[in-house]
PQR file with spaces between the fields and no chain letter, atoms N, CA, C, O and H, PARSE charges and radii, in Angstrom:
ATOM       1  N    MET     1      55.914  116.455    8.801 -0.4000 1.5000
ATOM       2  CA   MET     1      55.810  116.415   10.240 -0.0000 2.0000
ATOM       3  C    MET     1      55.527  114.989   10.732  0.5500 1.7000
ATOM       4  O    MET     1      56.136  114.508   11.688 -0.5500 1.4000
ATOM       5  N    GLU     2      54.589  114.338   10.051 -0.4000 1.5000
ATOM       6  CA   GLU     2      54.231  112.972   10.428 -0.0000 2.0000
ATOM       7  C    GLU     2      55.411  112.024   10.216  0.5500 1.7000
ATOM       8  O    GLU     2      55.660  111.138   11.034 -0.5500 1.4000
ATOM       9  H    GLU     2      54.094  114.729    9.275  0.4000 1.0000
ATOM      10  N    GLU     3      56.116  112.214    9.139 -0.4000 1.5000
ATOM      11  CA   GLU     3      57.290  111.372    8.835 -0.0000 2.0000
ATOM      12  C    GLU     3      58.366  111.557    9.905  0.5500 1.7000
ATOM      13  O    GLU     3      59.049  110.603   10.277 -0.5500 1.4000
ATOM      14  H    GLU     3      55.914  112.933    8.475  0.4000 1.0000
ATOM      15  N    GLU     4      58.508  112.764   10.386 -0.4000 1.5000
ATOM      16  CA   GLU     4      59.488  113.042   11.431 -0.0000 2.0000
ATOM      17  C    GLU     4      59.124  112.318   12.729  0.5500 1.7000
ATOM      18  O    GLU     4      60.001  111.797   13.418 -0.5500 1.4000
ATOM      19  H    GLU     4      57.952  113.539   10.084  0.4000 1.0000
ATOM      20  N    LYS     5      57.825  112.287   13.063 -0.4000 1.5000
ATOM      21  CA   LYS     5      57.376  111.566   14.250 -0.0000 2.0000
ATOM      22  C    LYS     5      57.672  110.075   14.131  0.5500 1.7000
ATOM      23  O    LYS     5      58.114  109.442   15.089 -0.5500 1.4000
ATOM      24  H    LYS     5      57.112  112.710   12.504  0.4000 1.0000
ATOM      25  N    VAL     6      57.425  109.523   12.950 -0.4000 1.5000
ATOM      26  CA   VAL     6      57.682  108.102   12.712 -0.0000 2.0000
ATOM      27  C    VAL     6      59.173  107.817   12.883  0.5500 1.7000
ATOM      28  O    VAL     6      59.561  106.831   13.510 -0.5500 1.4000
ATOM      29  H    VAL     6      57.066  110.038   12.172  0.4000 1.0000
ATOM      30  N    ASN     7      59.998  108.691   12.318 -0.4000 1.5000
ATOM      31  CA   ASN     7      61.446  108.505   12.435 -0.0000 2.0000
ATOM      32  C    ASN     7      61.906  108.598   13.888  0.5500 1.7000
ATOM      33  O    ASN     7      62.767  107.835   14.324 -0.5500 1.4000
ATOM      34  H    ASN     7      59.683  109.491   11.809  0.4000 1.0000
ATOM      35  N    LEU     8      61.326  109.536   14.632 -0.4000 1.5000
ATOM      36  CA   LEU     8      61.686  109.666   16.037 -0.0000 2.0000
ATOM      37  C    LEU     8      61.271  108.430   16.836  0.5500 1.7000
ATOM      38  O    LEU     8      62.012  107.974   17.707 -0.5500 1.4000
ATOM      39  H    LEU     8      60.626  110.156   14.278  0.4000 1.0000
ATOM      40  N    ARG     9      60.078  107.885   16.536 -0.4000 1.5000
ATOM      41  CA   ARG     9      59.634  106.664   17.212 -0.0000 2.0000
ATOM      42  C    ARG     9      60.563  105.501   16.877  0.5500 1.7000
ATOM      43  O    ARG     9      60.922  104.710   17.749 -0.5500 1.4000
ATOM      44  H    ARG     9      59.477  108.255   15.828  0.4000 1.0000
ATOM      45  N    LEU    10      60.943  105.409   15.616 -0.4000 1.5000
ATOM      46  CA   LEU    10      61.857  104.345   15.211 -0.0000 2.0000
ATOM      47  C    LEU    10      63.202  104.495   15.914  0.5500 1.7000
ATOM      48  O    LEU    10      63.783  103.514   16.378 -0.5500 1.4000
ATOM      49  H    LEU    10      60.651  106.052   14.908  0.4000 1.0000
ATOM      50  N    ASP    11      63.684  105.713   15.986 -0.4000 1.5000
ATOM      51  CA   ASP    11      64.956  105.962   16.682 -0.0000 2.0000
ATOM      52  C    ASP    11      64.843  105.573   18.162  0.5500 1.7000
ATOM      53  O    ASP    11      65.757  104.971   18.726 -0.5500 1.4000
ATOM      54  H    ASP    11      63.212  106.510   15.609  0.4000 1.0000
ATOM      55  N    ALA    12      63.729  105.920   18.770 -0.4000 1.5000
ATOM      56  CA   ALA    12      63.530  105.585   20.180 -0.0000 2.0000
ATOM      57  C    ALA    12      63.472  104.073   20.361  0.5500 1.7000
ATOM      58  O    ALA    12      64.044  103.539   21.312 -0.5500 1.4000
ATOM      59  H    ALA    12      62.987  106.410   18.312  0.4000 1.0000
ATOM      60  N    ASP    13      62.787  103.384   19.458 -0.4000 1.5000
ATOM      61  CA   ASP    13      62.702  101.925   19.533 -0.0000 2.0000
ATOM      62  C    ASP    13      64.089  101.289   19.381  0.5500 1.7000
ATOM      63  O    ASP    13      64.441  100.352   20.098 -0.5500 1.4000
ATOM      64  H    ASP    13      62.322  103.818   18.686  0.4000 1.0000
ATOM      65  N    VAL    14      64.846  101.806   18.455 -0.4000 1.5000
ATOM      66  CA   VAL    14      66.209  101.286   18.254 -0.0000 2.0000
ATOM      67  C    VAL    14      67.046  101.514   19.504  0.5500 1.7000
ATOM      68  O    VAL    14      67.797  100.631   19.920 -0.5500 1.4000
ATOM      69  H    VAL    14      64.560  102.567   17.873  0.4000 1.0000
ATOM      70  N    GLN    15      66.922  102.687   20.100 -0.4000 1.5000
ATOM      71  CA   GLN    15      67.667  102.991   21.322 -0.0000 2.0000
ATOM      72  C    GLN    15      67.258  102.059   22.467  0.5500 1.7000
ATOM      73  O    GLN    15      68.108  101.592   23.225 -0.5500 1.4000
ATOM      74  H    GLN    15      66.312  103.404   19.762  0.4000 1.0000
ATOM      75  N    LYS    16      65.966  101.793   22.588 -0.4000 1.5000
ATOM      76  CA   LYS    16      65.480  100.888   23.630 -0.0000 2.0000
ATOM      77  C    LYS    16      66.035   99.485   23.422  0.5500 1.7000
ATOM      78  O    LYS    16      66.494   98.845   24.368 -0.5500 1.4000
ATOM      79  H    LYS    16      65.275  102.172   21.972  0.4000 1.0000
ATOM      80  N    LEU    17      65.990   99.013   22.187 -0.4000 1.5000
ATOM      81  CA   LEU    17      66.511   97.670   21.884 -0.0000 2.0000
ATOM      82  C    LEU    17      68.007   97.583   22.178  0.5500 1.7000
ATOM      83  O    LEU    17      68.489   96.593   22.729 -0.5500 1.4000
ATOM      84  H    LEU    17      65.616   99.532   21.418  0.4000 1.0000
ATOM      85  N    GLU    18      68.716   98.614   21.809 -0.4000 1.5000
ATOM      86  CA   GLU    18      70.165   98.643   22.048 -0.0000 2.0000
ATOM      87  C    GLU    18      70.462   98.655   23.551  0.5500 1.7000
ATOM      88  O    GLU    18      71.365   97.960   24.016 -0.5500 1.4000
ATOM      89  H    GLU    18      68.325   99.418   21.362  0.4000 1.0000
ATOM      90  N    ALA    19      69.705   99.441   24.296 -0.4000 1.5000
ATOM      91  CA   ALA    19      69.894   99.502   25.746 -0.0000 2.0000
ATOM      92  C    ALA    19      69.599   98.146   26.379  0.5500 1.7000
ATOM      93  O    ALA    19      70.333   97.700   27.261 -0.5500 1.4000
ATOM      94  H    ALA    19      68.972  100.006   23.919  0.4000 1.0000
ATOM      95  N    GLU    20      68.540   97.495   25.938 -0.4000 1.5000
ATOM      96  CA   GLU    20      68.185   96.173   26.464 -0.0000 2.0000
ATOM      97  C    GLU    20      69.271   95.152   26.139  0.5500 1.7000
ATOM      98  O    GLU    20      69.627   94.332   26.985 -0.5500 1.4000
ATOM      99  H    GLU    20      67.944   97.858   25.222  0.4000 1.0000
ATOM     100  N    ARG    21      69.789   95.197   24.935 -0.4000 1.5000
ATOM     101  CA   ARG    21      70.864   94.287   24.530 -0.0000 2.0000
ATOM     102  C    ARG    21      72.105   94.503   25.396  0.5500 1.7000
ATOM     103  O    ARG    21      72.755   93.544   25.810 -0.5500 1.4000
ATOM     104  H    ARG    21      69.500   95.863   24.247  0.4000 1.0000
ATOM     105  N    LEU    22      72.425   95.761   25.663 -0.4000 1.5000
ATOM     106  CA   LEU    22      73.577   96.072   26.512 -0.0000 2.0000
ATOM     107  C    LEU    22      73.350   95.613   27.955  0.5500 1.7000
ATOM     108  O    LEU    22      74.277   95.121   28.597 -0.5500 1.4000
ATOM     109  H    LEU    22      71.896   96.540   25.326  0.4000 1.0000
ATOM     110  N    ARG    23      72.126   95.770   28.469 -0.4000 1.5000
ATOM     111  CA   ARG    23      71.815   95.303   29.830 -0.0000 2.0000
ATOM     112  C    ARG    23      71.980   93.794   29.934  0.5500 1.7000
ATOM     113  O    ARG    23      72.552   93.288   30.899 -0.5500 1.4000
ATOM     114  H    ARG    23      71.372   96.170   27.947  0.4000 1.0000
ATOM     115  N    LYS    24      71.473   93.077   28.932 -0.4000 1.5000
ATOM     116  CA   LYS    24      71.606   91.621   28.933 -0.0000 2.0000
ATOM     117  C    LYS    24      73.076   91.219   28.845  0.5500 1.7000
ATOM     118  O    LYS    24      73.506   90.284   29.521 -0.5500 1.4000
ATOM     119  H    LYS    24      71.008   93.488   28.148  0.4000 1.0000
ATOM     120  N    GLY    25      73.841   91.915   28.023 -0.4000 1.5000
ATOM     121  CA   GLY    25      75.269   91.628   27.906 -0.0000 2.0000
ATOM     122  C    GLY    25      76.004   91.885   29.203  0.5500 1.7000
ATOM     123  O    GLY    25      76.890   91.122   29.586 -0.5500 1.4000
ATOM     124  H    GLY    25      73.492   92.674   27.474  0.4000 1.0000
ATOM     125  N    LYS    26      75.636   92.959   29.879 -0.4000 1.5000
ATOM     126  CA   LYS    26      76.264   93.284   31.165 -0.0000 2.0000
ATOM     127  C    LYS    26      75.924   92.220   32.205  0.5500 1.7000
ATOM     128  O    LYS    26      76.790   91.788   32.966 -0.5500 1.4000
ATOM     129  H    LYS    26      74.916   93.579   29.568  0.4000 1.0000
ATOM     130  N    ALA    27      74.661   91.803   32.232 -0.4000 1.5000
ATOM     131  CA   ALA    27      74.246   90.779   33.197 -0.0000 2.0000
ATOM     132  C    ALA    27      75.006   89.477   32.936  0.5500 1.7000
ATOM     133  O    ALA    27      75.450   88.817   33.875 -0.5500 1.4000
ATOM     134  H    ALA    27      73.958   92.154   31.614  0.4000 1.0000
ATOM     135  N    LYS    28      75.154   89.114   31.677 -0.4000 1.5000
ATOM     136  CA   LYS    28      75.892   87.893   31.322 -0.0000 2.0000
ATOM     137  C    LYS    28      77.352   88.014   31.730  0.5500 1.7000
ATOM     138  O    LYS    28      77.928   87.064   32.261 -0.5500 1.4000
ATOM     139  H    LYS    28      74.794   89.650   30.913  0.4000 1.0000
ATOM     140  N    ALA    29      77.948   89.159   31.491 -0.4000 1.5000
ATOM     141  CA   ALA    29      79.352   89.382   31.864 -0.0000 2.0000
ATOM     142  C    ALA    29      79.527   89.305   33.374  0.5500 1.7000
ATOM     143  O    ALA    29      80.518   88.755   33.854 -0.5500 1.4000
ATOM     144  H    ALA    29      77.480   89.931   31.061  0.4000 1.0000
ATOM     145  N    GLU    30      78.574   89.850   34.130 -0.4000 1.5000
ATOM     146  CA   GLU    30      78.648   89.785   35.588 -0.0000 2.0000
ATOM     147  C    GLU    30      78.516   88.347   36.085  0.5500 1.7000
ATOM     148  O    GLU    30      79.215   87.945   37.015 -0.5500 1.4000
ATOM     149  H    GLU    30      77.769   90.297   33.740  0.4000 1.0000
ATOM     150  N    GLU    31      77.621   87.568   35.466 -0.4000 1.5000
ATOM     151  CA   GLU    31      77.485   86.159   35.821 -0.0000 2.0000
ATOM     152  C    GLU    31      78.788   85.407   35.550  0.5500 1.7000
ATOM     153  O    GLU    31      79.247   84.613   36.371 -0.5500 1.4000
ATOM     154  H    GLU    31      77.053   87.895   34.711  0.4000 1.0000
ATOM     155  N    ASP    32      79.373   85.674   34.382 -0.4000 1.5000
ATOM     156  CA   ASP    32      80.635   85.025   34.027 -0.0000 2.0000
ATOM     157  C    ASP    32      81.739   85.397   35.006  0.5500 1.7000
ATOM     158  O    ASP    32      82.536   84.546   35.402 -0.5500 1.4000
ATOM     159  H    ASP    32      79.001   86.319   33.715  0.4000 1.0000
ATOM     160  N    LEU    33      81.787   86.665   35.395 -0.4000 1.5000
ATOM     161  CA   LEU    33      82.790   87.113   36.348 -0.0000 2.0000
ATOM     162  C    LEU    33      82.610   86.427   37.702  0.5500 1.7000
ATOM     163  O    LEU    33      83.583   85.983   38.312 -0.5500 1.4000
ATOM     164  H    LEU    33      81.140   87.356   35.072  0.4000 1.0000
ATOM     165  N    ASP    34      81.379   86.343   38.163 -0.4000 1.5000
ATOM     166  CA   ASP    34      81.108   85.655   39.426 -0.0000 2.0000
ATOM     167  C    ASP    34      81.537   84.194   39.356  0.5500 1.7000
ATOM     168  O    ASP    34      82.115   83.659   40.302 -0.5500 1.4000
ATOM     169  H    ASP    34      80.588   86.703   37.667  0.4000 1.0000
ATOM     170  N    SER    35      81.249   83.565   38.237 -0.4000 1.5000
ATOM     171  CA   SER    35      81.637   82.169   38.053 -0.0000 2.0000
ATOM     172  C    SER    35      83.157   82.021   38.062  0.5500 1.7000
ATOM     173  O    SER    35      83.691   81.091   38.667 -0.5500 1.4000
ATOM     174  H    SER    35      80.780   84.000   37.469  0.4000 1.0000
ATOM     175  N    LEU    36      83.842   82.929   37.398 -0.4000 1.5000
ATOM     176  CA   LEU    36      85.304   82.893   37.386 -0.0000 2.0000
ATOM     177  C    LEU    36      85.883   83.106   38.782  0.5500 1.7000
ATOM     178  O    LEU    36      86.856   82.455   39.161 -0.5500 1.4000
ATOM     179  H    LEU    36      83.408   83.684   36.907  0.4000 1.0000
ATOM     180  N    LYS    37      85.284   84.014   39.540 -0.4000 1.5000
ATOM     181  CA   LYS    37      85.749   84.254   40.910 -0.0000 2.0000
ATOM     182  C    LYS    37      85.586   82.998   41.755  0.5500 1.7000
ATOM     183  O    LYS    37      86.477   82.639   42.525 -0.5500 1.4000
ATOM     184  H    LYS    37      84.493   84.543   39.232  0.4000 1.0000
ATOM     185  N    THR    38      84.449   82.334   41.610 -0.4000 1.5000
ATOM     186  CA   THR    38      84.200   81.107   42.357 -0.0000 2.0000
ATOM     187  C    THR    38      85.212   80.034   41.970  0.5500 1.7000
ATOM     188  O    THR    38      85.784   79.368   42.833 -0.5500 1.4000
ATOM     189  H    THR    38      83.725   82.625   40.985  0.4000 1.0000
ATOM     190  N    ASP    39      85.429   79.872   40.665 -0.4000 1.5000
ATOM     191  CA   ASP    39      86.410   78.882   40.197 -0.0000 2.0000
ATOM     192  C    ASP    39      87.803   79.203   40.707  0.5500 1.7000
ATOM     193  O    ASP    39      88.555   78.303   41.083 -0.5500 1.4000
ATOM     194  H    ASP    39      84.964   80.413   39.964  0.4000 1.0000
ATOM     195  N    TYR    40      88.150   80.488   40.721 -0.4000 1.5000
ATOM     196  CA   TYR    40      89.470   80.906   41.195 -0.0000 2.0000
ATOM     197  C    TYR    40      89.649   80.562   42.676  0.5500 1.7000
ATOM     198  O    TYR    40      90.699   80.070   43.088 -0.5500 1.4000
ATOM     199  H    TYR    40      87.539   81.219   40.416  0.4000 1.0000
ATOM     200  N    LYS    41      88.605   80.830   43.469 -0.4000 1.5000
ATOM     201  CA   LYS    41      88.672   80.517   44.902 -0.0000 2.0000
ATOM     202  C    LYS    41      88.837   79.019   45.117  0.5500 1.7000
ATOM     203  O    LYS    41      89.621   78.593   45.965 -0.5500 1.4000
ATOM     204  H    LYS    41      87.751   81.231   43.135  0.4000 1.0000
ATOM     205  N    LYS    42      88.093   78.210   44.343 -0.4000 1.5000
ATOM     206  CA   LYS    42      88.212   76.755   44.461 -0.0000 2.0000
ATOM     207  C    LYS    42      89.614   76.295   44.070  0.5500 1.7000
ATOM     208  O    LYS    42      90.190   75.420   44.716 -0.5500 1.4000
ATOM     209  H    LYS    42      87.456   78.555   43.654  0.4000 1.0000
ATOM     210  N    LEU    43      90.155   76.886   43.014 -0.4000 1.5000
ATOM     211  CA   LEU    43      91.503   76.533   42.577 -0.0000 2.0000
ATOM     212  C    LEU    43      92.537   76.880   43.638  0.5500 1.7000
ATOM     213  O    LEU    43      93.426   76.078   43.921 -0.5500 1.4000
ATOM     214  H    LEU    43      89.687   77.597   42.488  0.4000 1.0000
ATOM     215  N    CYS    44      92.432   78.054   44.220 -0.4000 1.5000
ATOM     216  CA   CYS    44      93.370   78.461   45.275 -0.0000 2.0000
ATOM     217  C    CYS    44      93.285   77.519   46.469  0.5500 1.7000
ATOM     218  O    CYS    44      94.306   77.141   47.044 -0.5500 1.4000
ATOM     219  H    CYS    44      91.709   78.706   43.990  0.4000 1.0000
ATOM     220  N    LEU    45      92.075   77.146   46.836 -0.4000 1.5000
ATOM     221  CA   LEU    45      91.903   76.223   47.953 -0.0000 2.0000
ATOM     222  C    LEU    45      92.529   74.869   47.625  0.5500 1.7000
ATOM     223  O    LEU    45      93.200   74.275   48.469 -0.5500 1.4000
ATOM     224  H    LEU    45      91.246   77.454   46.370  0.4000 1.0000
ATOM     225  N    SER    46      92.316   74.386   46.421 -0.4000 1.5000
ATOM     226  CA   SER    46      92.907   73.110   46.006 -0.0000 2.0000
ATOM     227  C    SER    46      94.429   73.186   46.011  0.5500 1.7000
ATOM     228  O    SER    46      95.107   72.248   46.431 -0.5500 1.4000
ATOM     229  H    SER    46      91.771   74.868   45.735  0.4000 1.0000
ATOM     230  N    MET    47      94.952   74.304   45.542 -0.4000 1.5000
ATOM     231  CA   MET    47      96.411   74.463   45.511 -0.0000 2.0000
ATOM     232  C    MET    47      96.979   74.467   46.928  0.5500 1.7000
ATOM     233  O    MET    47      98.023   73.866   47.179 -0.5500 1.4000
ATOM     234  H    MET    47      94.401   75.066   45.201  0.4000 1.0000
ATOM     235  N    ARG    48      96.301   75.136   47.849 -0.4000 1.5000
ATOM     236  CA   ARG    48      96.769   75.146   49.243 -0.0000 2.0000
ATOM     237  C    ARG    48      96.685   73.750   49.835  0.5500 1.7000
ATOM     238  O    ARG    48      97.571   73.329   50.578 -0.5500 1.4000
ATOM     239  H    ARG    48      95.453   75.625   47.646  0.4000 1.0000
ATOM     240  N    THR    49      95.616   73.031   49.506 -0.4000 1.5000
ATOM     241  CA   THR    49      95.413   71.701   50.049 -0.0000 2.0000
ATOM     242  C    THR    49      96.544   70.760   49.642  0.5500 1.7000
ATOM     243  O    THR    49      97.014   69.965   50.457 -0.5500 1.4000
ATOM     244  H    THR    49      94.896   73.373   48.902  0.4000 1.0000
ATOM     245  N    VAL    50      96.979   70.845   48.396 -0.4000 1.5000
ATOM     246  CA   VAL    50      98.039   69.947   47.927 -0.0000 2.0000
ATOM     247  C    VAL    50      99.418   70.579   48.036  0.5500 1.7000
ATOM     248  O    VAL    50     100.416   69.939   47.704 -0.5500 1.4000
ATOM     249  H    VAL    50      96.597   71.490   47.734  0.4000 1.0000
ATOM     250  N    GLY    51      99.491   71.804   48.489 -0.4000 1.5000
ATOM     251  CA   GLY    51     100.778   72.451   48.718 -0.0000 2.0000
ATOM     252  C    GLY    51     101.377   73.143   47.517  0.5500 1.7000
ATOM     253  O    GLY    51     102.546   73.527   47.554 -0.5500 1.4000
ATOM     254  H    GLY    51      98.680   72.324   48.759  0.4000 1.0000
ATOM     255  N    LEU    52     100.625   73.313   46.464 -0.4000 1.5000
ATOM     256  CA   LEU    52     101.170   73.958   45.270 -0.0000 2.0000
ATOM     257  C    LEU    52     101.239   75.471   45.398  0.5500 1.7000
ATOM     258  O    LEU    52     101.908   76.127   44.599 -0.5500 1.4000
ATOM     259  H    LEU    52      99.675   73.001   46.433  0.4000 1.0000
ATOM     260  N    GLY    53     100.571   76.027   46.373 -0.4000 1.5000
ATOM     261  CA   GLY    53     100.530   77.476   46.513 -0.0000 2.0000
ATOM     262  C    GLY    53     101.653   78.046   47.348  0.5500 1.7000
ATOM     263  O    GLY    53     101.635   79.223   47.707 -0.5500 1.4000
ATOM     264  H    GLY    53     100.027   75.494   47.022  0.4000 1.0000
ATOM     265  N    LYS    54     102.645   77.202   47.661 -0.4000 1.5000
ATOM     266  CA   LYS    54     103.733   77.680   48.508 -0.0000 2.0000
ATOM     267  C    LYS    54     104.722   78.519   47.710  0.5500 1.7000
ATOM     268  O    LYS    54     104.917   78.319   46.511 -0.5500 1.4000
ATOM     269  H    LYS    54     102.660   76.245   47.370  0.4000 1.0000
ATOM     270  N    THR    55     105.336   79.457   48.407 -0.4000 1.5000
ATOM     271  CA   THR    55     106.374   80.272   47.780 -0.0000 2.0000
ATOM     272  C    THR    55     107.687   79.492   47.809  0.5500 1.7000
ATOM     273  O    THR    55     107.790   78.463   48.476 -0.5500 1.4000
ATOM     274  H    THR    55     105.178   79.620   49.381  0.4000 1.0000
ATOM     275  N    SER    56     108.667   79.980   47.096 -0.4000 1.5000
ATOM     276  CA   SER    56     109.976   79.332   47.076 -0.0000 2.0000
ATOM     277  C    SER    56     110.554   79.240   48.478  0.5500 1.7000
ATOM     278  O    SER    56     111.134   78.225   48.864 -0.5500 1.4000
ATOM     279  H    SER    56     108.583   80.816   46.554  0.4000 1.0000
ATOM     280  N    GLU    57     110.387   80.312   49.227 -0.4000 1.5000
ATOM     281  CA   GLU    57     110.910   80.323   50.598 -0.0000 2.0000
ATOM     282  C    GLU    57     110.214   79.270   51.456  0.5500 1.7000
ATOM     283  O    GLU    57     110.865   78.593   52.252 -0.5500 1.4000
ATOM     284  H    GLU    57     109.916   81.137   48.914  0.4000 1.0000
ATOM     285  N    GLN    58     108.925   79.129   51.306 -0.4000 1.5000
ATOM     286  CA   GLN    58     108.189   78.118   52.059 -0.0000 2.0000
ATOM     287  C    GLN    58     108.650   76.715   51.687  0.5500 1.7000
ATOM     288  O    GLN    58     108.765   75.847   52.552 -0.5500 1.4000
ATOM     289  H    GLN    58     108.396   79.679   50.660  0.4000 1.0000
ATOM     290  N    TRP    59     108.914   76.491   50.393 -0.4000 1.5000
ATOM     291  CA   TRP    59     109.417   75.186   49.964 -0.0000 2.0000
ATOM     292  C    TRP    59     110.805   74.928   50.551  0.5500 1.7000
ATOM     293  O    TRP    59     111.095   73.816   50.992 -0.5500 1.4000
ATOM     294  H    TRP    59     108.820   77.196   49.690  0.4000 1.0000
ATOM     295  N    ARG    60     111.662   75.950   50.558 -0.4000 1.5000
ATOM     296  CA   ARG    60     113.003   75.790   51.139 -0.0000 2.0000
ATOM     297  C    ARG    60     112.916   75.397   52.611  0.5500 1.7000
ATOM     298  O    ARG    60     113.636   74.514   53.078 -0.5500 1.4000
ATOM     299  H    ARG    60     111.426   76.854   50.200  0.4000 1.0000
ATOM     300  N    GLU    61     112.014   76.073   53.334 -0.4000 1.5000
ATOM     301  CA   GLU    61     111.827   75.761   54.748 -0.0000 2.0000
ATOM     302  C    GLU    61     111.327   74.332   54.925  0.5500 1.7000
ATOM     303  O    GLU    61     111.799   73.607   55.800 -0.5500 1.4000
ATOM     304  H    GLU    61     111.429   76.790   52.955  0.4000 1.0000
ATOM     305  N    LYS    62     110.388   73.938   54.104 -0.4000 1.5000
ATOM     306  CA   LYS    62     109.839   72.577   54.187 -0.0000 2.0000
ATOM     307  C    LYS    62     110.926   71.540   53.896  0.5500 1.7000
ATOM     308  O    LYS    62     111.016   70.528   54.590 -0.5500 1.4000
ATOM     309  H    LYS    62     110.004   74.527   53.393  0.4000 1.0000
ATOM     310  N    ILE    63     111.740   71.783   52.890 -0.4000 1.5000
ATOM     311  CA   ILE    63     112.831   70.861   52.548 -0.0000 2.0000
ATOM     312  C    ILE    63     113.836   70.790   53.690  0.5500 1.7000
ATOM     313  O    ILE    63     114.307   69.707   54.037 -0.5500 1.4000
ATOM     314  H    ILE    63     111.666   72.605   52.326  0.4000 1.0000
ATOM     315  N    GLN    64     114.165   71.939   54.276 -0.4000 1.5000
ATOM     316  CA   GLN    64     115.107   71.963   55.393 -0.0000 2.0000
ATOM     317  C    GLN    64     114.550   71.179   56.575  0.5500 1.7000
ATOM     318  O    GLN    64     115.284   70.433   57.223 -0.5500 1.4000
ATOM     319  H    GLN    64     113.782   72.818   53.994  0.4000 1.0000
ATOM     320  N    GLU    65     113.263   71.341   56.859 -0.4000 1.5000
ATOM     321  CA   GLU    65     112.633   70.589   57.941 -0.0000 2.0000
ATOM     322  C    GLU    65     112.756   69.084   57.703  0.5500 1.7000
ATOM     323  O    GLU    65     113.080   68.325   58.616 -0.5500 1.4000
ATOM     324  H    GLU    65     112.667   71.947   56.333  0.4000 1.0000
ATOM     325  N    GLU    66     112.496   68.670   56.477 -0.4000 1.5000
ATOM     326  CA   GLU    66     112.574   67.246   56.151 -0.0000 2.0000
ATOM     327  C    GLU    66     114.015   66.734   56.254  0.5500 1.7000
ATOM     328  O    GLU    66     114.246   65.615   56.713 -0.5500 1.4000
ATOM     329  H    GLU    66     112.232   69.287   55.736  0.4000 1.0000
ATOM     330  N    LYS    67     114.975   67.550   55.828 -0.4000 1.5000
ATOM     331  CA   LYS    67     116.384   67.160   55.962 -0.0000 2.0000
ATOM     332  C    LYS    67     116.749   67.009   57.436  0.5500 1.7000
ATOM     333  O    LYS    67     117.441   66.065   57.817 -0.5500 1.4000
ATOM     334  H    LYS    67     114.787   68.459   55.455  0.4000 1.0000
ATOM     335  N    ASN    68     116.282   67.944   58.259 -0.4000 1.5000
ATOM     336  CA   ASN    68     116.553   67.872   59.699 -0.0000 2.0000
ATOM     337  C    ASN    68     115.955   66.600   60.299  0.5500 1.7000
ATOM     338  O    ASN    68     116.595   65.937   61.116 -0.5500 1.4000
ATOM     339  H    ASN    68     115.720   68.711   57.948  0.4000 1.0000
ATOM     340  N    LYS    69     114.738   66.263   59.898 -0.4000 1.5000
ATOM     341  CA   LYS    69     114.115   65.036   60.389 -0.0000 2.0000
ATOM     342  C    LYS    69     114.937   63.813   59.982  0.5500 1.7000
ATOM     343  O    LYS    69     115.164   62.908   60.785 -0.5500 1.4000
ATOM     344  H    LYS    69     114.219   66.801   59.235  0.4000 1.0000
ATOM     345  N    ALA    70     115.376   63.801   58.730 -0.4000 1.5000
ATOM     346  CA   ALA    70     116.172   62.674   58.246 -0.0000 2.0000
ATOM     347  C    ALA    70     117.480   62.580   59.024  0.5500 1.7000
ATOM     348  O    ALA    70     117.905   61.486   59.395 -0.5500 1.4000
ATOM     349  H    ALA    70     115.191   64.537   58.078  0.4000 1.0000
ATOM     350  N    ASP    71     118.114   63.715   59.270 -0.4000 1.5000
ATOM     351  CA   ASP    71     119.370   63.716   60.051 -0.0000 2.0000
ATOM     352  C    ASP    71     119.139   63.179   61.453  0.5500 1.7000
ATOM     353  O    ASP    71     119.951   62.403   61.958 -0.5500 1.4000
ATOM     354  H    ASP    71     117.769   64.603   58.968  0.4000 1.0000
ATOM     355  N    ARG    72     118.044   63.580   62.092 -0.4000 1.5000
ATOM     356  CA   ARG    72     117.730   63.083   63.434 -0.0000 2.0000
ATOM     357  C    ARG    72     117.541   61.570   63.437  0.5500 1.7000
ATOM     358  O    ARG    72     118.005   60.880   64.345 -0.5500 1.4000
ATOM     359  H    ARG    72     117.385   64.211   61.682  0.4000 1.0000
ATOM     360  N    TRP    73     116.858   61.060   62.417 -0.4000 1.5000
ATOM     361  CA   TRP    73     116.661   59.614   62.329 -0.0000 2.0000
ATOM     362  C    TRP    73     117.985   58.883   62.114  0.5500 1.7000
ATOM     363  O    TRP    73     118.221   57.817   62.682 -0.5500 1.4000
ATOM     364  H    TRP    73     116.481   61.620   61.679  0.4000 1.0000
ATOM     365  N    GLU    74     118.841   59.476   61.286 -0.4000 1.5000
ATOM     366  CA   GLU    74     120.149   58.836   61.043 -0.0000 2.0000
ATOM     367  C    GLU    74     120.967   58.790   62.333  0.5500 1.7000
ATOM     368  O    GLU    74     121.602   57.775   62.621 -0.5500 1.4000
ATOM     369  H    GLU    74     118.649   60.342   60.825  0.4000 1.0000
ATOM     370  N    LYS    75     120.960   59.861   63.103 -0.4000 1.5000
ATOM     371  CA   LYS    75     121.706   59.889   64.360 -0.0000 2.0000
ATOM     372  C    LYS    75     121.126   58.905   65.374  0.5500 1.7000
ATOM     373  O    LYS    75     121.850   58.289   66.157 -0.5500 1.4000
ATOM     374  H    LYS    75     120.444   60.685   62.869  0.4000 1.0000
ATOM     375  N    LYS    76     119.818   58.779   65.337 -0.4000 1.5000
ATOM     376  CA   LYS    76     119.141   57.898   66.279 -0.0000 2.0000
ATOM     377  C    LYS    76     119.509   56.429   66.010  0.5500 1.7000
ATOM     378  O    LYS    76     119.649   55.644   66.948 -0.5500 1.4000
ATOM     379  H    LYS    76     119.230   59.279   64.701  0.4000 1.0000
ATOM     380  N    PHE    77     119.661   56.068   64.755 -0.4000 1.5000
ATOM     381  CA   PHE    77     119.960   54.692   64.413 -0.0000 2.0000
ATOM     382  C    PHE    77     121.339   54.642   63.846  0.5500 1.7000
ATOM     383  O    PHE    77     121.817   53.568   63.480 -0.5500 1.4000
ATOM     384  H    PHE    77     119.548   56.705   63.993  0.4000 1.0000
């Protein structure tokens, strides 16, 4: 009977340690995820700032605008 109590206490201790380890792992994973989200937002902002986030259609429109400007300058001079 006494041996069974000792085994149950040991099992409970192991379960507590395992639960604590999992909680710490979850907290670390959540921190990492938050950090990745922040980095992703900064990257998207940087891409928009330098124009890398444009779609093909947006680039086509931008190129057409520049061609139109060049044509206007050529006609002007």
